[in-house]
PyMOL commands that place a pseudoatom at each C-alpha (Angstrom):
pseudoatom trace, name=CA, resn=MET, resi=1, chain=A, elem=C, hetatm=0, pos=[115.577, 77.249, 84.107]
pseudoatom trace, name=CA, resn=ASP, resi=2, chain=A, elem=C, hetatm=0, pos=[115.670, 80.818, 82.029]
pseudoatom trace, name=CA, resn=THR, resi=3, chain=A, elem=C, hetatm=0, pos=[117.760, 83.981, 84.037]
pseudoatom trace, name=CA, resn=HIS, resi=4, chain=A, elem=C, hetatm=0, pos=[114.993, 86.528, 83.058]
pseudoatom trace, name=CA, resn=LEU, resi=5, chain=A, elem=C, hetatm=0, pos=[113.013, 83.804, 85.320]
pseudoatom trace, name=CA, resn=MET, resi=6, chain=A, elem=C, hetatm=0, pos=[115.097, 83.419, 88.289]
pseudoatom trace, name=CA, resn=ILE, resi=7, chain=A, elem=C, hetatm=0, pos=[115.686, 87.212, 88.514]
pseudoatom trace, name=CA, resn=GLY, resi=8, chain=A, elem=C, hetatm=0, pos=[111.633, 88.018, 87.597]
pseudoatom trace, name=CA, resn=ILE, resi=9, chain=A, elem=C, hetatm=0, pos=[111.381, 84.914, 90.313]
pseudoatom trace, name=CA, resn=ALA, resi=10, chain=A, elem=C, hetatm=0, pos=[114.074, 86.910, 92.945]
pseudoatom trace, name=CA, resn=VAL, resi=11, chain=A, elem=C, hetatm=0, pos=[112.131, 90.247, 92.158]
pseudoatom trace, name=CA, resn=MET, resi=12, chain=A, elem=C, hetatm=0, pos=[108.698, 89.374, 92.999]
pseudoatom trace, name=CA, resn=MET, resi=13, chain=A, elem=C, hetatm=0, pos=[109.690, 88.214, 96.872]
pseudoatom trace, name=CA, resn=GLY, resi=14, chain=A, elem=C, hetatm=0, pos=[111.470, 90.686, 97.051]
pseudoatom trace, name=CA, resn=LEU, resi=15, chain=A, elem=C, hetatm=0, pos=[108.321, 92.898, 96.689]
pseudoatom trace, name=CA, resn=ILE, resi=16, chain=A, elem=C, hetatm=0, pos=[106.525, 90.140, 98.555]
pseudoatom trace, name=CA, resn=GLY, resi=17, chain=A, elem=C, hetatm=0, pos=[109.570, 90.689, 100.994]
pseudoatom trace, name=CA, resn=ILE, resi=18, chain=A, elem=C, hetatm=0, pos=[108.489, 94.783, 101.370]
pseudoatom trace, name=CA, resn=ALA, resi=19, chain=A, elem=C, hetatm=0, pos=[104.802, 94.041, 101.890]
pseudoatom trace, name=CA, resn=ALA, resi=20, chain=A, elem=C, hetatm=0, pos=[104.613, 91.384, 104.367]
pseudoatom trace, name=CA, resn=SER, resi=21, chain=A, elem=C, hetatm=0, pos=[107.202, 93.824, 106.492]
pseudoatom trace, name=CA, resn=ARG, resi=22, chain=A, elem=C, hetatm=0, pos=[105.734, 96.794, 106.327]
pseudoatom trace, name=CA, resn=ASP, resi=23, chain=A, elem=C, hetatm=0, pos=[102.343, 95.037, 107.130]
pseudoatom trace, name=CA, resn=LEU, resi=24, chain=A, elem=C, hetatm=0, pos=[104.446, 94.014, 110.253]
pseudoatom trace, name=CA, resn=LEU, resi=25, chain=A, elem=C, hetatm=0, pos=[105.580, 97.438, 111.056]
pseudoatom trace, name=CA, resn=ARG, resi=26, chain=A, elem=C, hetatm=0, pos=[102.006, 98.779, 110.843]
pseudoatom trace, name=CA, resn=MET, resi=27, chain=A, elem=C, hetatm=0, pos=[100.805, 95.964, 113.430]
pseudoatom trace, name=CA, resn=ARG, resi=28, chain=A, elem=C, hetatm=0, pos=[103.590, 96.790, 115.642]
pseudoatom trace, name=CA, resn=ARG, resi=29, chain=A, elem=C, hetatm=0, pos=[103.122, 100.186, 115.586]
pseudoatom trace, name=CA, resn=ALA, resi=30, chain=A, elem=C, hetatm=0, pos=[99.321, 99.611, 116.140]
pseudoatom trace, name=CA, resn=GLN, resi=31, chain=A, elem=C, hetatm=0, pos=[100.397, 97.617, 119.226]
pseudoatom trace, name=CA, resn=LEU, resi=32, chain=A, elem=C, hetatm=0, pos=[102.085, 99.896, 121.702]
pseudoatom trace, name=CA, resn=GLU, resi=33, chain=A, elem=C, hetatm=0, pos=[100.684, 102.147, 123.823]
pseudoatom trace, name=CA, resn=PRO, resi=34, chain=A, elem=C, hetatm=0, pos=[101.148, 106.025, 123.140]
pseudoatom trace, name=CA, resn=VAL, resi=35, chain=A, elem=C, hetatm=0, pos=[103.395, 107.023, 125.826]
pseudoatom trace, name=CA, resn=THR, resi=36, chain=A, elem=C, hetatm=0, pos=[103.128, 110.569, 127.830]
pseudoatom trace, name=CA, resn=LEU, resi=37, chain=A, elem=C, hetatm=0, pos=[106.295, 111.661, 129.662]
pseudoatom trace, name=CA, resn=ARG, resi=38, chain=A, elem=C, hetatm=0, pos=[106.202, 114.062, 132.411]
pseudoatom trace, name=CA, resn=VAL, resi=39, chain=A, elem=C, hetatm=0, pos=[108.737, 116.651, 131.512]
pseudoatom trace, name=CA, resn=ARG, resi=40, chain=A, elem=C, hetatm=0, pos=[109.626, 118.607, 134.681]
pseudoatom trace, name=CA, resn=ARG, resi=41, chain=A, elem=C, hetatm=0, pos=[111.279, 122.355, 133.518]
pseudoatom trace, name=CA, resn=ASP, resi=42, chain=A, elem=C, hetatm=0, pos=[113.979, 123.726, 137.038]
pseudoatom trace, name=CA, resn=ASP, resi=43, chain=A, elem=C, hetatm=0, pos=[113.745, 127.807, 136.233]
pseudoatom trace, name=CA, resn=ALA, resi=44, chain=A, elem=C, hetatm=0, pos=[116.156, 128.476, 138.612]
pseudoatom trace, name=CA, resn=ARG, resi=45, chain=A, elem=C, hetatm=0, pos=[118.821, 126.367, 136.251]
pseudoatom trace, name=CA, resn=MET, resi=46, chain=A, elem=C, hetatm=0, pos=[118.070, 128.383, 133.044]
pseudoatom trace, name=CA, resn=ARG, resi=47, chain=A, elem=C, hetatm=0, pos=[118.407, 131.367, 134.395]
for i in range(1, 47): cmd.bond("trace and resi %d" % i, "trace and resi %d" % (i + 1))
show_as sticks, trace
zoom trace
C-alpha cells in the first residue's frame, strides 16, 4: 500500500475514535444524576 494512503487511513480512524469517545462521554454524563452534598459547618471550630 502507499504510505500516504496508510497515514490517511490512520488519521481518519483516529478522528473517528475521538468522535466516538466524545459521544460516549456525553451519553455517560447525561445518565449521571446530580448528587447533592450536605455540608455542615461547625462554627465553633472556625473560631
